LUMMAR-235755 format. One record per residue (C-alpha): residue number from 0; residue in one letter; x, y, z. Coordinates in Angstrom, 3 decimals. Example, Ala and Ser with C-alpha at 12.3 -4.5 7.8 and 13.67 -1.06 7.14 Angstrom:
residues 2
+-----+-----+----------+----------+----------+
!   n ! res !       xx !       yy !       zz !
+-----+-----+----------+----------+----------+
!   0 !   a !   12.300 !   -4.500 !    7.800 !
!   1 !   s !   13.670 !   -1.060 !    7.140 !
+-----+-----+----------+----------+----------+
end
This chain:
residues 267
+-----+-----+----------+----------+----------+
!   n ! res !       xx !       yy !       zz !
+-----+-----+----------+----------+----------+
!   0 !   x !  111.142 !  108.486 !  101.416 !
!   1 !   x !  113.267 !  106.939 !  103.668 !
!   2 !   x !  115.016 !  103.299 !  102.357 !
!   3 !   x !  113.311 !  100.552 !  104.190 !
!   4 !   x !  109.507 !  102.711 !  103.400 !
!   5 !   x !  110.928 !  102.823 !   99.539 !
!   6 !   x !  111.572 !   99.304 !   99.621 !
!   7 !   x !  107.915 !   98.532 !  100.765 !
!   8 !   x !  106.493 !  100.766 !   97.854 !
!   9 !   x !  108.276 !   98.783 !   95.483 !
!  10 !   x !  107.241 !   94.931 !   96.745 !
!  11 !   x !  103.684 !   96.558 !   97.537 !
!  12 !   x !  103.870 !   97.971 !   93.937 !
!  13 !   x !  105.032 !   94.212 !   92.900 !
!  14 !   x !  102.562 !   92.521 !   94.546 !
!  15 !   x !  100.064 !   94.827 !   92.935 !
!  16 !   x !  100.464 !   94.145 !   89.626 !
!  17 !   x !  102.636 !   90.898 !   89.470 !
!  18 !   x !  106.249 !   93.145 !   88.432 !
!  19 !   x !  107.193 !   96.456 !   87.634 !
!  20 !   x !  108.415 !   98.419 !   85.563 !
!  21 !   x !  112.345 !  101.189 !   86.727 !
!  22 !   x !  111.423 !  103.521 !   85.158 !
!  23 !   x !  107.848 !  104.406 !   86.085 !
!  24 !   x !  108.776 !  103.250 !   90.194 !
!  25 !   x !  111.560 !  106.063 !   89.988 !
!  26 !   x !  109.335 !  108.600 !   88.952 !
!  27 !   x !  106.316 !  107.247 !   91.142 !
!  28 !   x !  108.718 !  106.749 !   94.228 !
!  29 !   x !  110.768 !  110.460 !   93.134 !
!  30 !   x !  114.217 !  108.985 !   92.725 !
!  31 !   x !  116.634 !  107.582 !   90.628 !
!  32 !   x !  116.432 !  104.848 !   88.854 !
!  33 !   x !  120.031 !  104.026 !   89.619 !
!  34 !   x !  118.735 !  103.950 !   93.487 !
!  35 !   x !  116.079 !  101.915 !   92.260 !
!  36 !   x !  118.264 !   99.429 !   90.731 !
!  37 !   x !  120.196 !   99.241 !   94.073 !
!  38 !   x !  117.124 !   98.841 !   96.132 !
!  39 !   x !  115.274 !   96.146 !   92.725 !
!  40 !   x !  118.912 !   94.112 !   93.660 !
!  41 !   x !  118.938 !   93.841 !   97.287 !
!  42 !   x !  115.499 !   92.675 !   97.150 !
!  43 !   x !  116.465 !   90.130 !   94.777 !
!  44 !   x !  118.792 !   88.531 !   97.159 !
!  45 !   x !  116.364 !   88.517 !   99.609 !
!  46 !   x !  114.480 !   86.118 !   97.409 !
!  47 !   x !  111.296 !   88.402 !   97.237 !
!  48 !   x !  111.653 !   88.710 !   93.105 !
!  49 !   x !  113.851 !   88.103 !   90.306 !
!  50 !   x !  114.992 !   91.022 !   87.756 !
!  51 !   x !  115.463 !   91.511 !   84.365 !
!  52 !   x !  116.143 !   94.107 !   81.690 !
!  53 !   x !  114.194 !   96.677 !   83.478 !
!  54 !   x !  111.852 !   95.955 !   85.616 !
!  55 !   x !  111.207 !   92.936 !   88.217 !
!  56 !   x !  109.110 !   90.502 !   87.988 !
!  57 !   x !  107.787 !   87.502 !   91.296 !
!  58 !   x !  109.127 !   84.330 !   91.735 !
!  59 !   x !  107.760 !   82.080 !   90.327 !
!  60 !   x !  105.226 !   80.680 !   93.435 !
!  61 !   x !  104.095 !   84.531 !   94.443 !
!  62 !   x !  102.918 !   85.239 !   91.683 !
!  63 !   x !  100.619 !   81.617 !   91.627 !
!  64 !   x !   99.245 !   83.061 !   94.750 !
!  65 !   x !   99.630 !   86.191 !   94.516 !
!  66 !   x !   96.920 !   88.137 !   96.410 !
!  67 !   x !   94.645 !   90.585 !   95.396 !
!  68 !   x !   95.533 !   94.135 !   94.540 !
!  69 !   x !   93.614 !   95.656 !   97.731 !
!  70 !   x !   95.117 !   92.878 !   99.879 !
!  71 !   x !   98.876 !   93.032 !   98.420 !
!  72 !   x !  101.491 !   92.740 !  100.708 !
!  73 !   x !  105.470 !   90.463 !  100.840 !
!  74 !   x !  104.573 !   87.767 !  100.474 !
!  75 !   x !  107.702 !   85.570 !  101.176 !
!  76 !   x !  109.017 !   85.606 !  104.975 !
!  77 !   x !  112.438 !   87.284 !  104.328 !
!  78 !   x !  110.193 !   89.983 !  103.755 !
!  79 !   x !  109.767 !   90.262 !  107.295 !
!  80 !   x !  111.298 !   93.078 !  107.952 !
!  81 !   x !  113.590 !   92.887 !  111.323 !
!  82 !   x !  111.874 !   95.756 !  114.757 !
!  83 !   x !  115.080 !   98.054 !  113.751 !
!  84 !   x !  113.705 !   98.876 !  110.630 !
!  85 !   x !  110.478 !   99.191 !  111.303 !
!  86 !   x !  110.817 !  101.402 !  114.105 !
!  87 !   x !  112.017 !  103.966 !  111.196 !
!  88 !   x !  108.969 !  103.689 !  109.551 !
!  89 !   x !  105.726 !  105.917 !  110.857 !
!  90 !   x !  107.603 !  107.192 !  113.565 !
!  91 !   x !  105.771 !  110.364 !  114.542 !
!  92 !   x !  102.074 !  107.976 !  113.821 !
!  93 !   x !  103.096 !  105.450 !  116.236 !
!  94 !   x !  104.497 !  107.902 !  118.767 !
!  95 !   x !  101.217 !  109.627 !  119.126 !
!  96 !   x !   99.818 !  106.384 !  119.071 !
!  97 !   x !  102.450 !  104.970 !  122.265 !
!  98 !   x !  101.445 !  108.262 !  124.034 !
!  99 !   x !   97.660 !  108.084 !  124.047 !
! 100 !   x !   98.445 !  104.183 !  124.381 !
! 101 !   x !   99.559 !  105.140 !  127.614 !
! 102 !   x !   97.017 !  107.362 !  128.622 !
! 103 !   x !   94.328 !  104.379 !  128.983 !
! 104 !   x !   96.407 !  102.967 !  131.980 !
! 105 !   x !   96.323 !  103.504 !  135.446 !
! 106 !   x !   97.893 !  103.302 !  138.746 !
! 107 !   x !   98.524 !  100.215 !  139.581 !
! 108 !   x !   97.327 !   98.395 !  135.994 !
! 109 !   x !   98.746 !   94.403 !  134.757 !
! 110 !   x !   99.917 !   95.054 !  131.331 !
! 111 !   x !  100.784 !   93.325 !  129.095 !
! 112 !   x !  102.803 !   94.130 !  125.770 !
! 113 !   x !  103.155 !   91.795 !  123.112 !
! 114 !   x !  106.489 !   92.487 !  120.459 !
! 115 !   x !  106.594 !   95.116 !  117.140 !
! 116 !   x !  107.587 !   98.968 !  117.036 !
! 117 !   x !  104.123 !  100.529 !  118.014 !
! 118 !   x !  104.953 !   98.490 !  121.603 !
! 119 !   x !  108.297 !   98.961 !  122.166 !
! 120 !   x !  107.476 !  102.843 !  121.813 !
! 121 !   x !  104.541 !  102.583 !  124.119 !
! 122 !   x !  106.813 !  100.841 !  126.687 !
! 123 !   x !  108.773 !  103.892 !  126.392 !
! 124 !   x !  105.746 !  106.562 !  127.841 !
! 125 !   x !  105.125 !  103.704 !  130.396 !
! 126 !   x !  109.184 !  103.874 !  131.661 !
! 127 !   x !  107.747 !  107.360 !  132.049 !
! 128 !   x !  105.015 !  106.861 !  134.690 !
! 129 !   x !  105.070 !  104.131 !  137.268 !
! 130 !   x !  102.744 !  101.784 !  140.310 !
! 131 !   x !  102.381 !   99.039 !  137.636 !
! 132 !   x !  103.045 !   95.381 !  136.443 !
! 133 !   x !  104.538 !   94.945 !  133.212 !
! 134 !   x !  104.577 !   91.536 !  131.218 !
! 135 !   x !  106.635 !   91.049 !  128.112 !
! 136 !   x !  108.645 !   89.009 !  125.825 !
! 137 !   x !  109.297 !   92.494 !  123.700 !
! 138 !   x !  112.674 !   92.409 !  124.650 !
! 139 !   x !  113.728 !   96.326 !  123.855 !
! 140 !   x !  110.607 !   96.848 !  125.056 !
! 141 !   x !  111.566 !   95.403 !  128.595 !
! 142 !   x !  115.114 !   96.729 !  128.456 !
! 143 !   x !  113.137 !  100.362 !  128.676 !
! 144 !   x !  110.730 !   99.462 !  131.424 !
! 145 !   x !  114.036 !   98.540 !  133.141 !
! 146 !   x !  115.024 !  101.939 !  134.223 !
! 147 !   x !  111.684 !  102.801 !  135.879 !
! 148 !   x !  112.013 !  100.814 !  139.894 !
! 149 !   x !  108.886 !  101.868 !  140.380 !
! 150 !   x !  107.648 !   99.391 !  137.449 !
! 151 !   x !  107.541 !   95.831 !  138.637 !
! 152 !   x !  108.848 !   93.825 !  135.048 !
! 153 !   x !  107.869 !   90.475 !  134.125 !
! 154 !   x !  110.437 !   88.788 !  131.503 !
! 155 !   x !  108.239 !   86.038 !  129.896 !
! 156 !   x !  111.694 !   83.764 !  128.735 !
! 157 !   x !  111.298 !   81.483 !  126.124 !
! 158 !   x !  112.967 !   80.385 !  122.526 !
! 159 !   x !  114.206 !   84.442 !  121.402 !
! 160 !   x !  113.876 !   85.056 !  117.824 !
! 161 !   x !  116.474 !   87.658 !  116.541 !
! 162 !   x !  113.848 !   89.738 !  113.710 !
! 163 !   x !  111.842 !   90.210 !  116.733 !
! 164 !   x !  113.708 !   90.769 !  119.163 !
! 165 !   x !  110.827 !   88.872 !  121.355 !
! 166 !   x !  110.551 !   85.212 !  122.552 !
! 167 !   x !  108.500 !   83.070 !  122.316 !
! 168 !   x !  107.553 !   79.173 !  122.271 !
! 169 !   x !  105.828 !   77.088 !  124.924 !
! 170 !   x !  108.401 !   78.349 !  128.085 !
! 171 !   x !  106.933 !   82.259 !  126.339 !
! 172 !   x !  103.326 !   80.645 !  126.518 !
! 173 !   x !  103.999 !   79.234 !  130.647 !
! 174 !   x !  104.906 !   82.711 !  132.095 !
! 175 !   x !  101.249 !   83.716 !  131.209 !
! 176 !   x !   98.958 !   81.240 !  132.415 !
! 177 !   x !   96.834 !   81.488 !  135.748 !
! 178 !   x !   98.118 !   84.853 !  134.091 !
! 179 !   x !   95.112 !   88.107 !  134.410 !
! 180 !   x !   96.170 !   90.856 !  133.626 !
! 181 !   x !   93.948 !   95.067 !  132.786 !
! 182 !   x !   95.472 !   95.508 !  129.128 !
! 183 !   x !   96.786 !   94.081 !  126.185 !
! 184 !   x !   99.037 !   96.048 !  123.710 !
! 185 !   x !   99.292 !   94.836 !  120.570 !
! 186 !   x !  100.475 !   95.161 !  117.037 !
! 187 !   x !  100.884 !   93.308 !  113.869 !
! 188 !   x !  101.706 !   93.573 !  110.288 !
! 189 !   x !   98.160 !   94.360 !  108.941 !
! 190 !   x !   94.619 !   94.874 !  109.640 !
! 191 !   x !   91.677 !   93.629 !  107.457 !
! 192 !   x !   88.772 !   95.304 !  109.758 !
! 193 !   x !   86.380 !   93.132 !  109.093 !
! 194 !   x !   88.745 !   89.537 !  109.399 !
! 195 !   x !   91.539 !   90.166 !  112.422 !
! 196 !   x !   95.106 !   91.547 !  112.228 !
! 197 !   x !   97.790 !   89.280 !  111.248 !
! 198 !   x !  101.241 !   89.531 !  110.866 !
! 199 !   x !  104.481 !   87.782 !  108.712 !
! 200 !   x !  105.834 !   87.037 !  112.206 !
! 201 !   x !  106.065 !   82.909 !  112.395 !
! 202 !   x !  106.048 !   83.139 !  116.309 !
! 203 !   x !  102.632 !   84.685 !  116.154 !
! 204 !   x !  101.144 !   82.217 !  118.803 !
! 205 !   x !  101.957 !   84.224 !  122.006 !
! 206 !   x !  100.122 !   87.083 !  121.024 !
! 207 !   x !   96.784 !   84.382 !  121.784 !
! 208 !   x !   97.795 !   83.659 !  124.669 !
! 209 !   x !   97.669 !   87.308 !  125.831 !
! 210 !   x !   94.752 !   88.217 !  124.223 !
! 211 !   x !   92.961 !   85.745 !  126.641 !
! 212 !   x !   95.338 !   86.477 !  129.665 !
! 213 !   x !   94.068 !   90.096 !  129.425 !
! 214 !   x !   90.545 !   92.183 !  130.188 !
! 215 !   x !   90.906 !   94.499 !  127.248 !
! 216 !   x !   93.233 !   94.066 !  125.006 !
! 217 !   x !   94.336 !   96.853 !  122.941 !
! 218 !   x !   95.779 !   96.920 !  119.151 !
! 219 !   x !   98.203 !   99.918 !  118.320 !
! 220 !   x !   98.300 !  100.316 !  114.701 !
! 221 !   x !   99.294 !  102.964 !  111.750 !
! 222 !   x !   96.662 !  104.268 !  109.896 !
! 223 !   x !   99.051 !  102.015 !  106.569 !
! 224 !   x !   99.104 !   98.721 !  108.168 !
! 225 !   x !   94.518 !   99.125 !  106.805 !
! 226 !   x !   94.285 !   96.625 !  103.647 !
! 227 !   x !   97.012 !   94.647 !  104.232 !
! 228 !   x !   97.515 !   90.627 !  105.521 !
! 229 !   x !   99.789 !   88.601 !  106.633 !
! 230 !   x !  100.180 !   84.790 !  106.362 !
! 231 !   x !   99.016 !   84.581 !  110.066 !
! 232 !   x !   95.965 !   85.829 !  112.224 !
! 233 !   x !   96.463 !   87.316 !  115.008 !
! 234 !   x !   93.796 !   87.737 !  115.907 !
! 235 !   x !   90.057 !   87.735 !  114.445 !
! 236 !   x !   88.727 !   91.157 !  115.046 !
! 237 !   x !   85.849 !   90.412 !  117.413 !
! 238 !   x !   88.847 !   90.066 !  119.724 !
! 239 !   x !   89.586 !   93.455 !  120.260 !
! 240 !   x !   88.242 !   95.886 !  122.223 !
! 241 !   x !   89.745 !   99.340 !  121.102 !
! 242 !   x !   92.320 !  100.548 !  118.398 !
! 243 !   x !   94.774 !  103.058 !  118.373 !
! 244 !   x !   95.517 !  104.388 !  115.125 !
! 245 !   x !   96.611 !  107.650 !  113.430 !
! 246 !   x !   93.857 !  110.094 !  110.852 !
! 247 !   x !   95.400 !  108.323 !  108.124 !
! 248 !   x !   92.865 !  105.963 !  108.313 !
! 249 !   x !   89.531 !  106.016 !  105.788 !
! 250 !   x !   85.761 !  105.850 !  106.628 !
! 251 !   x !   84.523 !  102.751 !  105.867 !
! 252 !   x !   87.378 !  101.161 !  108.045 !
! 253 !   x !   86.748 !  103.544 !  111.122 !
! 254 !   x !   82.887 !  102.499 !  110.301 !
! 255 !   x !   83.459 !   98.869 !  109.724 !
! 256 !   x !   85.417 !   98.161 !  112.630 !
! 257 !   x !   83.071 !  100.944 !  114.845 !
! 258 !   x !   79.796 !   98.870 !  113.774 !
! 259 !   x !   81.357 !   95.558 !  115.120 !
! 260 !   x !   81.899 !   96.998 !  118.278 !
! 261 !   x !   85.320 !   97.793 !  118.638 !
! 262 !   x !   86.357 !  102.127 !  120.645 !
! 263 !   x !   88.313 !  103.842 !  117.344 !
! 264 !   x !   90.050 !  106.322 !  119.003 !
! 265 !   x !   92.276 !  108.281 !  116.291 !
! 266 !   x !   94.859 !  110.482 !  117.689 !
+-----+-----+----------+----------+----------+
end
């Protein structure tokens, strides 16, 4: 298991139970107790937990507002992963999702790409094509697209957010005023099949502006995002037209989405 995935799983267990034991985590995650102790030390430095002899617990403020186990997620802003770490998680599902997403784009289409690692993968697939216009606040996505001279690229500048390597704020939103695009590709930190997609990203307001500017909203989310809930609701479920995910999605979530008229594409 990758280091970032293991630490995410530790946080998931911690938010579910309120506290964790080193020995149990080592057995569950198939690693050594020394590795787990190092992980807990790192997460404590980030403010995500408080260590005690043989384990760790949530900070007091997090314990008082802990979500039910089914919705357990990292609960502090410090646990939001930077883009570089996100890219290494669920690589294969994200790549398959990106290939399928790019297949929805027709020559001459105008596309909006939101920030995120999966949308970066979509950009890399779109870069292999041409004859389209792409608007994005996602700096790495813009760089991936910039090598294709057949793509008209519009970078929505504004206030740069280092964790997501993307632009947000009033200036970014102003670029999208009056725009009508064919498709918005959007990711998220979590999804509730009955409520919507959510994030820990404090610059989430731009996503709503993007959705209003697009004829079709396509959510690109690997299946690990189901059952997770970020602090901020990015889009309500009725704003999403199509969702592309991998075959790890369970039948209930798929049924809930389809009953609300959402096209679910599994790759």
